[in-house]
Every structure is written in structure tokens, then in C-alpha cells.
C-alpha positions, 0 to 999 in steps of 0.5 A: 081821764075824766067823766062825762056823767057822774053814775054814783052821784059824786058831784066832785068830778066835773064833767068831762069830754076829754077821754071821748077826745082822746079816743076819736082825735085822729078820726075827728081831724079828718072829719073836719078836714071832710067838712071844709072840703064839702063846704065849697059850692059855686054859689058864693053866699054858701061857703061864706054862710057855711065857713061863718057857721062851722068857723063858730066853734063848738064841740063836735060832740055829735060826729064825736059819738058817731066816731065813737059809736063806729069804735065800739061796733069794731068798725074798720073802714072809713065810711064813718068819717062821712057819716059824722061829717053828715051828722055835724052838717045836719045839726049845723043846718038845724042851728041855722034853721032855729035862728031863722025861725027865732029871728035870733041875732046871735049863736054861741055869743056871735052874730047868727047867720040869719042876722048876717045874711 
């Protein structure tokens, strides 16, 4: 298992999210399914815009941390899945807002939603 941050100053070890990914992998799949399900809207532009932004990728770090926190606290239900999806949607909205305010043409090396629409 990799490390996220070296606390002993050992810079020979590269940071890694592998351990966190392994811990929450099954729940993260469920979160990704929820995200796709909630991208639907009768307003044609919404699924297109959401699909563009979500498909651009990313590590899903915030949802992973949400899922890991639920596990660490011993949570037994499934409401943490919706919370993790919500956290990702909020993060995605802030990225879109940032691109609009900055009039950015690129996000993660691809045309930003702001540039496309």
C-alpha cells in the first residue's frame, strides 16, 4: 500500500491513493452510478453539460474521503453514498463556476464547459 503523505520526511516514497482507493472501491462504484443517475434532466443542456464535466475525469478524492470517513466512524447504512455523490456535485459546480468567473477555455486539458457552452 502506498502513502498519501510522508510524515517521517522520507521523500523516496511517492504519494499514492491506492490504499484509499482499495478501501472504498465498492462504495465508489455505487457513488459513480448515483452520479450518472442524477445527471438526467428534462432540460436538454443539463445532462450534456454534466456529462461533459463529469466525463473529464478526476480522482474523486472528495467522495473517497467522505466514504472513508463514514467507514472510520463505523457507519452501517447507505446514506453515505448519496452524501459522497452530493460532495462530488458541489465540487463539480465550483469548478464550473471557477471556469465561468475566470473565462477559462480549458479544464484538465480539455475544452471547459464554459468554452463549449
